[in-house]
C-alpha positions as protocol buffer text, in pm:
chain_id: "A"
residue {
  index: 1
  type: MET
  ca { x: 1936 y: 8356 z: -714 }
}
residue {
  index: 2
  type: ASP
  ca { x: 1744 y: 8072 z: -927 }
}
residue {
  index: 3
  type: PHE
  ca { x: 1444 y: 8203 z: -728 }
}
residue {
  index: 4
  type: ALA
  ca { x: 1540 y: 8560 z: -932 }
}
residue {
  index: 5
  type: LEU
  ca { x: 1586 y: 8395 z: -1215 }
}
residue {
  index: 6
  type: ALA
  ca { x: 1285 y: 8243 z: -1260 }
}
residue {
  index: 7
  type: ALA
  ca { x: 1087 y: 8519 z: -1149 }
}
residue {
  index: 8
  type: LEU
  ca { x: 1224 y: 8679 z: -1441 }
}
residue {
  index: 9
  type: ILE
  ca { x: 1133 y: 8482 z: -1641 }
}
residue {
  index: 10
  type: PHE
  ca { x: 798 y: 8473 z: -1542 }
}
residue {
  index: 11
  type: ALA
  ca { x: 799 y: 8897 z: -1585 }
}
residue {
  index: 12
  type: ILE
  ca { x: 881 y: 8897 z: -1932 }
}
residue {
  index: 13
  type: VAL
  ca { x: 656 y: 8605 z: -2068 }
}
residue {
  index: 14
  type: VAL
  ca { x: 392 y: 8777 z: -1861 }
}
residue {
  index: 15
  type: ILE
  ca { x: 507 y: 9098 z: -2092 }
}
residue {
  index: 16
  type: VAL
  ca { x: 519 y: 8876 z: -2393 }
}
residue {
  index: 17
  type: LEU
  ca { x: 138 y: 8747 z: -2322 }
}
residue {
  index: 18
  type: ALA
  ca { x: -5 y: 9135 z: -2264 }
}
residue {
  index: 19
  type: LEU
  ca { x: 161 y: 9236 z: -2568 }
}
residue {
  index: 20
  type: ALA
  ca { x: -18 y: 8978 z: -2828 }
}
residue {
  index: 21
  type: PHE
  ca { x: -323 y: 9061 z: -2594 }
}
residue {
  index: 22
  type: ALA
  ca { x: -321 y: 9413 z: -2705 }
}
residue {
  index: 23
  type: LEU
  ca { x: -189 y: 9333 z: -3028 }
}
residue {
  index: 24
  type: LEU
  ca { x: -473 y: 9114 z: -3111 }
}
residue {
  index: 25
  type: SER
  ca { x: -776 y: 9280 z: -2915 }
}
residue {
  index: 26
  type: GLY
  ca { x: -641 y: 9637 z: -3045 }
}
residue {
  index: 27
  type: GLY
  ca { x: -932 y: 9544 z: -3356 }
}
residue {
  index: 28
  type: ARG
  ca { x: -1016 y: 9698 z: -3645 }
}
residue {
  index: 29
  type: LYS
  ca { x: -995 y: 10089 z: -3686 }
}
residue {
  index: 30
  type: SER
  ca { x: -1296 y: 10259 z: -3890 }
}
residue {
  index: 31
  type: VAL
  ca { x: -1214 y: 10365 z: -4245 }
}
residue {
  index: 32
  type: VAL
  ca { x: -1263 y: 10729 z: -4108 }
}
residue {
  index: 33
  type: GLY
  ca { x: -1007 y: 10699 z: -3815 }
}
residue {
  index: 34
  type: THR
  ca { x: -762 y: 10510 z: -4073 }
}
residue {
  index: 35
  type: ARG
  ca { x: -794 y: 10793 z: -4300 }
}
residue {
  index: 36
  type: LEU
  ca { x: -778 y: 11044 z: -4039 }
}
residue {
  index: 37
  type: GLU
  ca { x: -460 y: 10879 z: -3900 }
}
residue {
  index: 38
  type: ALA
  ca { x: -285 y: 10869 z: -4253 }
}
residue {
  index: 39
  type: ILE
  ca { x: -386 y: 11230 z: -4326 }
}
residue {
  index: 40
  type: GLU
  ca { x: -227 y: 11340 z: -3990 }
}
residue {
  index: 41
  type: ARG
  ca { x: 90 y: 11165 z: -4069 }
}
residue {
  index: 42
  type: GLY
  ca { x: 117 y: 11400 z: -4390 }
}
residue {
  index: 43
  type: VAL
  ca { x: 13 y: 11732 z: -4186 }
}
residue {
  index: 44
  type: GLY
  ca { x: 255 y: 11657 z: -3902 }
}
residue {
  index: 45
  type: ARG
  ca { x: 545 y: 11714 z: -4189 }
}
residue {
  index: 46
  type: GLY
  ca { x: 438 y: 12027 z: -4143 }
}
residue {
  index: 47
  type: ASN
  ca { x: 684 y: 12266 z: -3946 }
}
residue {
  index: 48
  type: THR
  ca { x: 416 y: 12572 z: -3935 }
}
residue {
  index: 49
  type: PRO
  ca { x: 301 y: 12636 z: -3571 }
}
residue {
  index: 50
  type: GLN
  ca { x: -60 y: 12588 z: -3637 }
}
residue {
  index: 51
  type: THR
  ca { x: 9 y: 12216 z: -3734 }
}
residue {
  index: 52
  type: LYS
  ca { x: 238 y: 12188 z: -3441 }
}
residue {
  index: 53
  type: LEU
  ca { x: -64 y: 12325 z: -3219 }
}
residue {
  index: 54
  type: LEU
  ca { x: -338 y: 12074 z: -3402 }
}
residue {
  index: 55
  type: ARG
  ca { x: -102 y: 11713 z: -3399 }
}
residue {
  index: 56
  type: ASN
  ca { x: -185 y: 11527 z: -3090 }
}
residue {
  index: 57
  type: GLU
  ca { x: 47 y: 11226 z: -3137 }
}
residue {
  index: 58
  type: VAL
  ca { x: 20 y: 10923 z: -3014 }
}
residue {
  index: 59
  type: LEU
  ca { x: 366 y: 10672 z: -3056 }
}
residue {
  index: 60
  type: SER
  ca { x: 300 y: 10474 z: -2724 }
}
residue {
  index: 61
  type: SER
  ca { x: 71 y: 10354 z: -2503 }
}
residue {
  index: 62
  type: LEU
  ca { x: 271 y: 10390 z: -2172 }
}
residue {
  index: 63
  type: PRO
  ca { x: 263 y: 10760 z: -2107 }
}
residue {
  index: 64
  type: LEU
  ca { x: 656 y: 10774 z: -1969 }
}
residue {
  index: 65
  type: LEU
  ca { x: 779 y: 10615 z: -2299 }
}
residue {
  index: 66
  type: ASN
  ca { x: 534 y: 10814 z: -2515 }
}
residue {
  index: 67
  type: ARG
  ca { x: 654 y: 11141 z: -2361 }
}
residue {
  index: 68
  type: TYR
  ca { x: 1008 y: 11030 z: -2443 }
}
residue {
  index: 69
  type: LEU
  ca { x: 946 y: 10908 z: -2783 }
}
residue {
  index: 70
  type: LEU
  ca { x: 824 y: 11257 z: -2883 }
}
residue {
  index: 71
  type: ARG
  ca { x: 1107 y: 11423 z: -2782 }
}
residue {
  index: 72
  type: ALA
  ca { x: 1329 y: 11188 z: -2984 }
}
residue {
  index: 73
  type: ILE
  ca { x: 1382 y: 11263 z: -3352 }
}
residue {
  index: 74
  type: TRP
  ca { x: 1428 y: 10926 z: -3440 }
}
residue {
  index: 75
  type: ALA
  ca { x: 1083 y: 10842 z: -3359 }
}
residue {
  index: 76
  type: GLY
  ca { x: 935 y: 11012 z: -3623 }
}
residue {
  index: 77
  type: ARG
  ca { x: 1083 y: 10834 z: -3872 }
}
residue {
  index: 78
  type: LEU
  ca { x: 1073 y: 10494 z: -3694 }
}
residue {
  index: 79
  type: ARG
  ca { x: 674 y: 10575 z: -3730 }
}
residue {
  index: 80
  type: SER
  ca { x: 689 y: 10652 z: -4054 }
}
residue {
  index: 81
  type: PHE
  ca { x: 871 y: 10321 z: -4137 }
}
residue {
  index: 82
  type: ILE
  ca { x: 625 y: 10149 z: -3955 }
}
residue {
  index: 83
  type: ALA
  ca { x: 366 y: 10379 z: -4198 }
}
residue {
  index: 84
  type: GLN
  ca { x: 518 y: 10240 z: -4480 }
}
residue {
  index: 85
  type: ALA
  ca { x: 488 y: 9888 z: -4398 }
}
residue {
  index: 86
  type: GLY
  ca { x: 156 y: 9922 z: -4417 }
}
residue {
  index: 87
  type: LEU
  ca { x: 99 y: 9783 z: -4047 }
}
residue {
  index: 88
  type: ASP
  ca { x: -117 y: 9948 z: -3771 }
}
residue {
  index: 89
  type: ILE
  ca { x: 137 y: 9936 z: -3491 }
}
residue {
  index: 90
  type: LEU
  ca { x: 238 y: 10202 z: -3249 }
}
residue {
  index: 91
  type: PRO
  ca { x: 631 y: 10287 z: -3250 }
}
residue {
  index: 92
  type: GLY
  ca { x: 626 y: 10221 z: -2872 }
}
residue {
  index: 93
  type: LYS
  ca { x: 486 y: 9901 z: -2912 }
}
residue {
  index: 94
  type: LEU
  ca { x: 750 y: 9768 z: -3170 }
}
residue {
  index: 95
  type: ILE
  ca { x: 987 y: 9916 z: -2945 }
}
residue {
  index: 96
  type: LEU
  ca { x: 881 y: 9704 z: -2635 }
}
residue {
  index: 97
  type: TRP
  ca { x: 839 y: 9428 z: -2837 }
}
residue {
  index: 98
  type: SER
  ca { x: 1226 y: 9415 z: -2963 }
}
residue {
  index: 99
  type: ALA
  ca { x: 1302 y: 9475 z: -2561 }
}
residue {
  index: 100
  type: VAL
  ca { x: 1106 y: 9164 z: -2434 }
}
residue {
  index: 101
  type: LEU
  ca { x: 1236 y: 8908 z: -2755 }
}
residue {
  index: 102
  type: GLY
  ca { x: 1589 y: 9051 z: -2731 }
}
residue {
  index: 103
  type: LEU
  ca { x: 1563 y: 9028 z: -2300 }
}
residue {
  index: 104
  type: GLY
  ca { x: 1394 y: 8660 z: -2338 }
}
residue {
  index: 105
  type: LEU
  ca { x: 1657 y: 8519 z: -2543 }
}
residue {
  index: 106
  type: TYR
  ca { x: 1974 y: 8636 z: -2397 }
}
residue {
  index: 107
  type: ILE
  ca { x: 1756 y: 8475 z: -2077 }
}
residue {
  index: 108
  type: LEU
  ca { x: 1678 y: 8120 z: -2202 }
}
residue {
  index: 109
  type: ALA
  ca { x: 2029 y: 8163 z: -2363 }
}
residue {
  index: 110
  type: SER
  ca { x: 2204 y: 8202 z: -2036 }
}
residue {
  index: 111
  type: PHE
  ca { x: 1948 y: 7922 z: -1840 }
}
residue {
  index: 112
  type: LEU
  ca { x: 2080 y: 7689 z: -2108 }
}
residue {
  index: 113
  type: ASN
  ca { x: 2457 y: 7762 z: -1956 }
}
residue {
  index: 114
  type: LEU
  ca { x: 2541 y: 7857 z: -2331 }
}
residue {
  index: 115
  type: ASN
  ca { x: 2873 y: 8097 z: -2351 }
}
residue {
  index: 116
  type: PRO
  ca { x: 2810 y: 8477 z: -2286 }
}
residue {
  index: 117
  type: ILE
  ca { x: 2879 y: 8581 z: -2639 }
}
residue {
  index: 118
  type: VAL
  ca { x: 2614 y: 8322 z: -2807 }
}
residue {
  index: 119
  type: ALA
  ca { x: 2341 y: 8448 z: -2541 }
}
residue {
  index: 120
  type: LEU
  ca { x: 2394 y: 8797 z: -2638 }
}
residue {
  index: 121
  type: LEU
  ca { x: 2408 y: 8704 z: -3028 }
}
residue {
  index: 122
  type: PHE
  ca { x: 2058 y: 8547 z: -2963 }
}
residue {
  index: 123
  type: GLY
  ca { x: 1959 y: 8836 z: -2790 }
}
residue {
  index: 124
  type: VAL
  ca { x: 2082 y: 9063 z: -3047 }
}
residue {
  index: 125
  type: ALA
  ca { x: 1872 y: 8857 z: -3301 }
}
residue {
  index: 126
  type: GLY
  ca { x: 1553 y: 8880 z: -3093 }
}
residue {
  index: 127
  type: ALA
  ca { x: 1543 y: 9238 z: -3064 }
}
residue {
  index: 128
  type: VAL
  ca { x: 1656 y: 9285 z: -3433 }
}
residue {
  index: 129
  type: ALA
  ca { x: 1373 y: 9043 z: -3571 }
}
residue {
  index: 130
  type: PRO
  ca { x: 1051 y: 9279 z: -3487 }
}
residue {
  index: 131
  type: MET
  ca { x: 1248 y: 9563 z: -3719 }
}
residue {
  index: 132
  type: ALA
  ca { x: 1326 y: 9326 z: -3978 }
}
residue {
  index: 133
  type: VAL
  ca { x: 956 y: 9208 z: -4019 }
}
residue {
  index: 134
  type: VAL
  ca { x: 859 y: 9521 z: -4039 }
}
residue {
  index: 135
  type: GLY
  ca { x: 1176 y: 9635 z: -4309 }
}
residue {
  index: 136
  type: PHE
  ca { x: 1046 y: 9312 z: -4511 }
}
residue {
  index: 137
  type: LYS
  ca { x: 660 y: 9398 z: -4505 }
}
residue {
  index: 138
  type: ARG
  ca { x: 774 y: 9761 z: -4631 }
}
residue {
  index: 139
  type: SER
  ca { x: 975 y: 9631 z: -4884 }
}
residue {
  index: 140
  type: ARG
  ca { x: 752 y: 9400 z: -5024 }
}
residue {
  index: 141
  type: ARG
  ca { x: 469 y: 9679 z: -5039 }
}
residue {
  index: 142
  type: LEU
  ca { x: 674 y: 9954 z: -5162 }
}
residue {
  index: 143
  type: ARG
  ca { x: 734 y: 9687 z: -5475 }
}
residue {
  index: 144
  type: ALA
  ca { x: 345 y: 9601 z: -5495 }
}
residue {
  index: 145
  type: PHE
  ca { x: 260 y: 10032 z: -5501 }
}
residue {
  index: 146
  type: GLU
  ca { x: 609 y: 10054 z: -5782 }
}
residue {
  index: 147
  type: LYS
  ca { x: 435 y: 9757 z: -5965 }
}
residue {
  index: 148
  type: SER
  ca { x: 110 y: 9953 z: -6007 }
}
residue {
  index: 149
  type: PHE
  ca { x: 211 y: 10305 z: -6012 }
}
residue {
  index: 150
  type: PRO
  ca { x: 186 y: 10320 z: -6418 }
}
residue {
  index: 151
  type: GLU
  ca { x: -141 y: 10186 z: -6371 }
}
residue {
  index: 152
  type: ALA
  ca { x: -233 y: 10461 z: -6150 }
}
residue {
  index: 153
  type: ILE
  ca { x: -11 y: 10695 z: -6391 }
}
residue {
  index: 154
  type: ASP
  ca { x: -243 y: 10548 z: -6705 }
}
residue {
  index: 155
  type: LEU
  ca { x: -595 y: 10605 z: -6525 }
}
residue {
  index: 156
  type: LEU
  ca { x: -516 y: 10961 z: -6404 }
}
residue {
  index: 157
  type: GLY
  ca { x: -410 y: 11052 z: -6815 }
}
residue {
  index: 158
  type: ARG
  ca { x: -728 y: 10909 z: -6894 }
}
residue {
  index: 159
  type: ALA
  ca { x: -936 y: 11091 z: -6687 }
}
residue {
  index: 160
  type: VAL
  ca { x: -761 y: 11405 z: -6766 }
}
residue {
  index: 161
  type: ARG
  ca { x: -794 y: 11374 z: -7124 }
}
residue {
  index: 162
  type: ALA
  ca { x: -1135 y: 11278 z: -7050 }
}
residue {
  index: 163
  type: GLY
  ca { x: -1222 y: 11595 z: -6927 }
}
residue {
  index: 164
  type: HIS
  ca { x: -1243 y: 11536 z: -6548 }
}
residue {
  index: 165
  type: ALA
  ca { x: -1056 y: 11704 z: -6289 }
}
residue {
  index: 166
  type: PHE
  ca { x: -759 y: 11610 z: -6173 }
}
residue {
  index: 167
  type: THR
  ca { x: -865 y: 11541 z: -5832 }
}
residue {
  index: 168
  type: THR
  ca { x: -1155 y: 11331 z: -5985 }
}
residue {
  index: 169
  type: GLY
  ca { x: -898 y: 11123 z: -6109 }
}
residue {
  index: 170
  type: LEU
  ca { x: -711 y: 11074 z: -5798 }
}
residue {
  index: 171
  type: GLU
  ca { x: -1052 y: 10946 z: -5635 }
}
residue {
  index: 172
  type: MET
  ca { x: -1103 y: 10721 z: -5992 }
}
residue {
  index: 173
  type: VAL
  ca { x: -748 y: 10547 z: -5882 }
}
residue {
  index: 174
  type: ALA
  ca { x: -833 y: 10501 z: -5490 }
}
residue {
  index: 175
  type: THR
  ca { x: -1120 y: 10353 z: -5611 }
}
residue {
  index: 176
  type: GLU
  ca { x: -1072 y: 10138 z: -5896 }
}
residue {
  index: 177
  type: LEU
  ca { x: -693 y: 10040 z: -5815 }
}
residue {
  index: 178
  type: PRO
  ca { x: -565 y: 9752 z: -5536 }
}
residue {
  index: 179
  type: GLU
  ca { x: -370 y: 9859 z: -5226 }
}
residue {
  index: 180
  type: PRO
  ca { x: -105 y: 10011 z: -5135 }
}
residue {
  index: 181
  type: VAL
  ca { x: -198 y: 10226 z: -5464 }
}
residue {
  index: 182
  type: ALA
  ca { x: -541 y: 10327 z: -5340 }
}
residue {
  index: 183
  type: GLY
  ca { x: -461 y: 10386 z: -4989 }
}
residue {
  index: 184
  type: GLU
  ca { x: -193 y: 10662 z: -5112 }
}
residue {
  index: 185
  type: PHE
  ca { x: -408 y: 10843 z: -5352 }
}
residue {
  index: 186
  type: LYS
  ca { x: -730 y: 10816 z: -5150 }
}
residue {
  index: 187
  type: THR
  ca { x: -494 y: 11007 z: -4837 }
}
residue {
  index: 188
  type: VAL
  ca { x: -374 y: 11249 z: -5147 }
}
residue {
  index: 189
  type: PHE
  ca { x: -725 y: 11303 z: -5257 }
}
residue {
  index: 190
  type: ASP
  ca { x: -844 y: 11306 z: -4865 }
}
residue {
  index: 191
  type: GLU
  ca { x: -588 y: 11582 z: -4801 }
}
residue {
  index: 192
  type: GLN
  ca { x: -669 y: 11767 z: -5087 }
}
residue {
  index: 193
  type: THR
  ca { x: -1044 y: 11802 z: -4979 }
}
residue {
  index: 194
  type: PHE
  ca { x: -987 y: 11848 z: -4655 }
}
residue {
  index: 195
  type: GLY
  ca { x: -787 y: 12193 z: -4741 }
}
residue {
  index: 196
  type: LEU
  ca { x: -462 y: 12108 z: -4783 }
}
residue {
  index: 197
  type: PRO
  ca { x: -292 y: 12297 z: -5097 }
}
residue {
  index: 198
  type: LEU
  ca { x: -246 y: 11996 z: -5382 }
}
residue {
  index: 199
  type: ARG
  ca { x: 88 y: 12116 z: -5394 }
}
residue {
  index: 200
  type: ASP
  ca { x: 149 y: 12009 z: -5024 }
}
residue {
  index: 201
  type: ALA
  ca { x: -82 y: 11699 z: -5082 }
}
residue {
  index: 202
  type: LEU
  ca { x: 213 y: 11535 z: -5329 }
}
residue {
  index: 203
  type: THR
  ca { x: 455 y: 11621 z: -5193 }
}
residue {
  index: 204
  type: ASN
  ca { x: 336 y: 11472 z: -4862 }
}
residue {
  index: 205
  type: LEU
  ca { x: 269 y: 11134 z: -5103 }
}
residue {
  index: 206
  type: ALA
  ca { x: 659 y: 11149 z: -5206 }
}
residue {
  index: 207
  type: GLY
  ca { x: 700 y: 11152 z: -4836 }
}
residue {
  index: 208
  type: ARG
  ca { x: 545 y: 10840 z: -4761 }
}
residue {
  index: 209
  type: VAL
  ca { x: 613 y: 10648 z: -5072 }
}
residue {
  index: 210
  type: PRO
  ca { x: 1015 y: 10690 z: -5084 }
}
residue {
  index: 211
  type: ILE
  ca { x: 1035 y: 10561 z: -5486 }
}
residue {
  index: 212
  type: VAL
  ca { x: 1222 y: 10771 z: -5724 }
}
residue {
  index: 213
  type: ASP
  ca { x: 898 y: 10766 z: -5992 }
}
residue {
  index: 214
  type: VAL
  ca { x: 704 y: 10909 z: -5743 }
}
residue {
  index: 215
  type: ARG
  ca { x: 946 y: 11169 z: -5706 }
}
residue {
  index: 216
  type: PHE
  ca { x: 951 y: 11205 z: -6105 }
}
residue {
  index: 217
  type: PHE
  ca { x: 526 y: 11215 z: -6075 }
}
residue {
  index: 218
  type: VAL
  ca { x: 544 y: 11496 z: -5809 }
}
residue {
  index: 219
  type: THR
  ca { x: 782 y: 11704 z: -5952 }
}
residue {
  index: 220
  type: ALA
  ca { x: 618 y: 11700 z: -6310 }
}
residue {
  index: 221
  type: LEU
  ca { x: 307 y: 11784 z: -6173 }
}
residue {
  index: 222
  type: LEU
  ca { x: 416 y: 12081 z: -6006 }
}
residue {
  index: 223
  type: VAL
  ca { x: 626 y: 12188 z: -6284 }
}
residue {
  index: 224
  type: HIS
  ca { x: 315 y: 12142 z: -6485 }
}
residue {
  index: 225
  type: LYS
  ca { x: 125 y: 12328 z: -6262 }
}
residue {
  index: 226
  type: GLU
  ca { x: 367 y: 12646 z: -6253 }
}
residue {
  index: 227
  type: THR
  ca { x: 408 y: 12613 z: -6653 }
}
residue {
  index: 228
  type: GLY
  ca { x: 131 y: 12430 z: -6784 }
}
residue {
  index: 229
  type: GLY
  ca { x: 114 y: 12237 z: -7098 }
}
residue {
  index: 230
  type: ASN
  ca { x: -66 y: 11906 z: -7184 }
}
residue {
  index: 231
  type: LEU
  ca { x: -121 y: 11701 z: -6870 }
}
residue {
  index: 232
  type: ALA
  ca { x: -238 y: 11401 z: -7031 }
}
residue {
  index: 233
  type: GLN
  ca { x: 46 y: 11423 z: -7245 }
}
residue {
  index: 234
  type: ILE
  ca { x: 265 y: 11455 z: -6940 }
}
residue {
  index: 235
  type: LEU
  ca { x: 93 y: 11184 z: -6822 }
}
residue {
  index: 236
  type: ASP
  ca { x: 120 y: 10912 z: -7051 }
}
residue {
  index: 237
  type: ASP
  ca { x: 542 y: 10979 z: -7133 }
}
residue {
  index: 238
  type: LEU
  ca { x: 579 y: 10924 z: -6741 }
}
residue {
  index: 239
  type: ALA
  ca { x: 397 y: 10585 z: -6753 }
}
residue {
  index: 240
  type: HIS
  ca { x: 640 y: 10514 z: -7054 }
}
residue {
  index: 241
  type: VAL
  ca { x: 910 y: 10560 z: -6879 }
}
residue {
  index: 242
  type: ILE
  ca { x: 836 y: 10381 z: -6545 }
}
residue {
  index: 243
  type: ARG
  ca { x: 746 y: 10110 z: -6759 }
}
residue {
  index: 244
  type: ASP
  ca { x: 1111 y: 10130 z: -6956 }
}
residue {
  index: 245
  type: ARG
  ca { x: 1263 y: 10132 z: -6626 }
}
residue {
  index: 246
  type: PHE
  ca { x: 1130 y: 9829 z: -6546 }
}
residue {
  index: 247
  type: LYS
  ca { x: 1208 y: 9606 z: -6828 }
}
residue {
  index: 248
  type: LEU
  ca { x: 1581 y: 9725 z: -6815 }
}
residue {
  index: 249
  type: LEU
  ca { x: 1561 y: 9620 z: -6449 }
}
residue {
  index: 250
  type: GLY
  ca { x: 1394 y: 9324 z: -6553 }
}
residue {
  index: 251
  type: GLU
  ca { x: 1733 y: 9259 z: -6798 }
}
residue {
  index: 252
  type: VAL
  ca { x: 1961 y: 9355 z: -6538 }
}
residue {
  index: 253
  type: ARG
  ca { x: 1837 y: 9114 z: -6288 }
}
residue {
  index: 254
  type: ALA
  ca { x: 1844 y: 8810 z: -6584 }
}
residue {
  index: 255
  type: ARG
  ca { x: 2200 y: 8883 z: -6657 }
}
residue {
  index: 256
  type: THR
  ca { x: 2290 y: 8907 z: -6281 }
}
residue {
  index: 257
  type: ALA
  ca { x: 2076 y: 8615 z: -6178 }
}
residue {
  index: 258
  type: GLN
  ca { x: 2417 y: 8401 z: -6172 }
}
residue {
  index: 259
  type: GLY
  ca { x: 2613 y: 8656 z: -5970 }
}
residue {
  index: 260
  type: ARG
  ca { x: 2291 y: 8650 z: -5709 }
}
residue {
  index: 261
  type: LEU
  ca { x: 2270 y: 8310 z: -5696 }
}
residue {
  index: 262
  type: THR
  ca { x: 2656 y: 8242 z: -5639 }
}
residue {
  index: 263
  type: ALA
  ca { x: 2668 y: 8519 z: -5332 }
}
residue {
  index: 264
  type: GLY
  ca { x: 2332 y: 8299 z: -5189 }
}
residue {
  index: 265
  type: ILE
  ca { x: 2614 y: 7995 z: -5188 }
}
residue {
  index: 266
  type: LEU
  ca { x: 2838 y: 8156 z: -5061 }
}
residue {
  index: 267
  type: ILE
  ca { x: 2654 y: 8340 z: -4781 }
}
residue {
  index: 268
  type: ALA
  ca { x: 2475 y: 7996 z: -4691 }
}
residue {
  index: 269
  type: LEU
  ca { x: 2779 y: 7797 z: -4725 }
}
residue {
  index: 270
  type: PRO
  ca { x: 2989 y: 7826 z: -4352 }
}
residue {
  index: 271
  type: PRO
  ca { x: 2665 y: 7759 z: -4131 }
}
residue {
  index: 272
  type: ALA
  ca { x: 2562 y: 7480 z: -4342 }
}
residue {
  index: 273
  type: MET
  ca { x: 2927 y: 7316 z: -4308 }
}
residue {
  index: 274
  type: ILE
  ca { x: 2865 y: 7356 z: -3915 }
}
residue {
  index: 275
  type: VAL
  ca { x: 2530 y: 7213 z: -3891 }
}
residue {
  index: 276
  type: LEU
  ca { x: 2674 y: 6951 z: -4175 }
}
residue {
  index: 277
  type: LEU
  ca { x: 3014 y: 6905 z: -3995 }
}
residue {
  index: 278
  type: ARG
  ca { x: 2835 y: 6873 z: -3650 }
}
residue {
  index: 279
  type: GLY
  ca { x: 2619 y: 6568 z: -3769 }
}
residue {
  index: 280
  type: MET
  ca { x: 2894 y: 6387 z: -3916 }
}
residue {
  index: 281
  type: ASN
  ca { x: 3175 y: 6444 z: -3656 }
}
residue {
  index: 282
  type: PRO
  ca { x: 3007 y: 6628 z: -3363 }
}
residue {
  index: 283
  type: ASP
  ca { x: 3389 y: 6617 z: -3171 }
}
residue {
  index: 284
  type: TYR
  ca { x: 3566 y: 6787 z: -3441 }
}
residue {
  index: 285
  type: VAL
  ca { x: 3315 y: 7068 z: -3423 }
}
residue {
  index: 286
  type: ASN
  ca { x: 3206 y: 7060 z: -3042 }
}
residue {
  index: 287
  type: VAL
  ca { x: 3617 y: 7199 z: -2961 }
}
residue {
  index: 288
  type: LEU
  ca { x: 3425 y: 7554 z: -3120 }
}
residue {
  index: 289
  type: PHE
  ca { x: 3174 y: 7501 z: -2854 }
}
residue {
  index: 290
  type: THR
  ca { x: 3391 y: 7401 z: -2555 }
}
residue {
  index: 291
  type: ASP
  ca { x: 3675 y: 7597 z: -2612 }
}
residue {
  index: 292
  type: PRO
  ca { x: 3707 y: 7859 z: -2402 }
}
residue {
  index: 293
  type: LEU
  ca { x: 3816 y: 8043 z: -2704 }
}
residue {
  index: 294
  type: GLY
  ca { x: 3554 y: 7917 z: -2963 }
}
residue {
  index: 295
  type: PRO
  ca { x: 3322 y: 8128 z: -2829 }
}
residue {
  index: 296
  type: TYR
  ca { x: 3508 y: 8401 z: -2938 }
}
residue {
  index: 297
  type: LEU
  ca { x: 3611 y: 8248 z: -3283 }
}
residue {
  index: 298
  type: LEU
  ca { x: 3262 y: 8248 z: -3358 }
}
residue {
  index: 299
  type: GLY
  ca { x: 3141 y: 8557 z: -3284 }
}
residue {
  index: 300
  type: GLY
  ca { x: 3429 y: 8719 z: -3476 }
}
residue {
  index: 301
  type: ALA
  ca { x: 3332 y: 8450 z: -3774 }
}
residue {
  index: 302
  type: ALA
  ca { x: 2941 y: 8590 z: -3733 }
}
residue {
  index: 303
  type: LEU
  ca { x: 3082 y: 8939 z: -3763 }
}
residue {
  index: 304
  type: LEU
  ca { x: 3272 y: 8887 z: -4052 }
}
residue {
  index: 305
  type: GLN
  ca { x: 3036 y: 8669 z: -4233 }
}
residue {
  index: 306
  type: ILE
  ca { x: 2752 y: 8965 z: -4170 }
}
residue {
  index: 307
  type: VAL
  ca { x: 3002 y: 9238 z: -4303 }
}
residue {
  index: 308
  type: GLY
  ca { x: 3060 y: 8956 z: -4644 }
}
residue {
  index: 309
  type: SER
  ca { x: 2722 y: 8876 z: -4703 }
}
residue {
  index: 310
  type: LEU
  ca { x: 2619 y: 9274 z: -4709 }
}
residue {
  index: 311
  type: LEU
  ca { x: 2908 y: 9361 z: -4932 }
}
residue {
  index: 312
  type: LEU
  ca { x: 2812 y: 9071 z: -5157 }
}
residue {
  index: 313
  type: TRP
  ca { x: 2472 y: 9190 z: -5158 }
}
residue {
  index: 314
  type: LYS
  ca { x: 2592 y: 9564 z: -5248 }
}
residue {
  index: 315
  type: VAL
  ca { x: 2775 y: 9401 z: -5555 }
}
residue {
  index: 316
  type: VAL
  ca { x: 2500 y: 9211 z: -5707 }
}
residue {
  index: 317
  type: ASN
  ca { x: 2193 y: 9445 z: -5631 }
}
residue {
  index: 318
  type: ILE
  ca { x: 2200 y: 9695 z: -5918 }
}
residue {
  index: 319
  type: GLN
  ca { x: 1964 y: 9972 z: -5896 }
}
residue {
  index: 320
  type: VAL
  ca { x: 1849 y: 10109 z: -6184 }
}
């Protein structure tokens, strides 16, 4: 039994090292390869038979896992989720990382003779950790895009007012503004340069960047394309509205700062009290870990803590 457990732990360590080597040795893609991959993600949203024939998606370097992911509906959403985070990771590799970390922490906790429920909690935390990191990077990248987006609209408006074509304004945004705005607008420019209609390129932008302001921007441009009008004035008004929304959001965050601080204290209080009491009086807290009923109580408390944290965050996180 000990030999089988040691062999399993050794296999997990080998898999983790192999995945780390694959991540580190993958290398940077060329500029052309990166742009073509971004265009492929945009074209992949189409449902025409032509685009289905042209697509050659690779979701995992393992053939068996790749075939399964190509048949799964959620694999495309996971790929878009990773792309929105600005990461160059295949969905299959992220799934393998989650499986290896979750299984590794579970086996490590079992090897340390922890309660099965505690070991299971460690395993779940390890499995969720890679997705949480991707979600954090995605949120940070979308916030950076949202912060620079009004400048991009202003630059487009100035380019149109100066007599340039709208597509030339897209190229100017891709050249002069920082990432991630530059990369997304460069993708739009490349898509329409390679023959995709501008309507579809803008629709792909709204799909890649799930922000309300981007949907307003795309809707305004599509309506202008159908009805006409002063495009420069439309872009200036849209940038003004977005900046006013940011101002209102800042006021809301200032007024809810106390509530968010209270929510953070309430969320951190139970685990902090356990750590503090265990340091001051270990015998008082060790009952939760030595009594057979203790792990079940800890599991229930952790579940209620997660539910309460989500509810508190929902209350103080006001969308504008």
